[in-house]
C-alpha positions in Angstrom: -0.1 -0.2 -0.1 1.5 3.1 -1.2 0.3 6.7 0.8 0.9 9.7 -1.3 0.9 13.2 0.0 0.1 15.9 -2.1 0.6 19.2 -1.3 -1.6 22.1 -2.9 -0.2 25.6 -2.3 -3.1 27.9 -1.7 -2.4 31.8 -2.5 -4.7 34.1 -0.7 -4.2 37.9 -0.5 -5.9 41.5 -0.4 -4.6 43.6 -3.0 -5.9 47.1 -4.1 -6.7 47.7 -7.7 -6.9 51.2 -9.0 -9.3 52.4 -11.9 -9.2 55.7 -13.6 -12.8 57.0 -13.8 -14.0 59.7 -15.6 -12.1 61.9 -18.5 -10.8 64.9 -16.5 -8.7 67.6 -17.3 -5.4 67.2 -16.4 -4.4 68.2 -12.9 -1.3 69.5 -11.2 0.0 66.8 -8.6 1.1 68.7 -5.3 3.8 66.5 -4.6 5.9 66.7 -7.8 4.1 69.4 -9.7 3.5 67.2 -12.9 0.1 67.5 -14.7 -0.6 63.7 -14.2 -3.4 63.8 -11.5 -6.6 61.9 -12.6 -9.5 60.7 -10.5 -9.8 56.9 -10.0 -11.9 54.6 -7.8 -9.7 52.3 -5.3 -10.8 48.8 -4.3 -9.4 46.4 -2.2 -10.3 42.7 -3.1 -10.2 39.4 -1.4 -8.2 37.0 -3.5 -7.9 33.2 -3.5 -5.1 32.1 -6.0 -5.0 35.5 -7.8 -8.9 35.5 -8.9 -10.9 38.4 -7.1 -13.5 37.0 -5.0 -15.0 39.5 -2.7 -14.9 43.3 -2.8 -13.8 44.4 0.4 -13.3 48.3 0.4 -13.6 51.0 -2.0 -13.0 54.5 -2.3 -12.8 57.4 -4.7 -9.3 59.1 -5.0 -7.5 61.6 -7.0 -4.3 59.7 -8.1 -0.6 60.7 -9.8 0.3 58.7 -12.4 4.1 59.7 -12.3 4.9 59.6 -8.4 1.9 57.2 -7.3 0.6 59.9 -4.7 -3.2 58.9 -3.6 -5.5 61.3 -1.9 -8.9 60.6 -1.0 -11.6 62.9 -2.4 -12.4 65.6 0.0 -15.6 67.8 -0.5 -13.9 71.4 -1.3 -10.6 70.5 -2.5 -9.2 69.3 -6.0 -6.1 69.4 -7.4 -5.5 72.5 -9.7 -6.2 72.2 -13.4 -3.5 72.3 -15.7 -3.7 75.4 -18.2 -2.7 74.5 -21.8 1.4 75.1 -22.0 1.9 74.2 -18.4 5.5 73.4 -17.5 7.0 71.9 -14.3 8.5 74.4 -12.2 12.1 72.9 -12.6 11.6 73.5 -16.3 10.8 76.6 -16.6 13.8 78.7 -18.8 15.4 75.3 -19.5 14.0 75.3 -23.1 13.8 78.8 -24.1 16.2 80.3 -26.5 19.6 80.3 -25.5 21.4 83.0 -23.7 24.6 83.6 -26.1 23.8 83.1 -29.5 25.9 81.0 -32.2 28.1 78.0 -32.1 31.0 77.7 -29.4 32.3 74.5 -29.2 33.5 73.4 -25.8 37.3 73.3 -26.5 37.5 76.7 -27.6 38.0 79.7 -25.5 35.8 82.5 -26.0 38.0 85.9 -26.9 37.8 88.7 -24.4 
């Protein structure tokens, strides 16, 4: 008589899934100052073997697609809407016209 012992791994977990909602205008993230905030619905699920079975918690949030900041939606507060042509504050002035016009290779010293 042979007895076999089968070991079947059972994976359980409670991950949070974020789903964008609406088609809002781009909004400015208060942390990284990029125009990447969007409204979303965050939902926590009970999973068995990677299959979502029971929704456990859900809430509406603002989320940044770059720095992953998540802020609960609160009455009276929304991220600022990005105006057309918005640039990140650290990039202002970097892409304007050059200060000294003309081509000057790095190995040539300018004449005084």
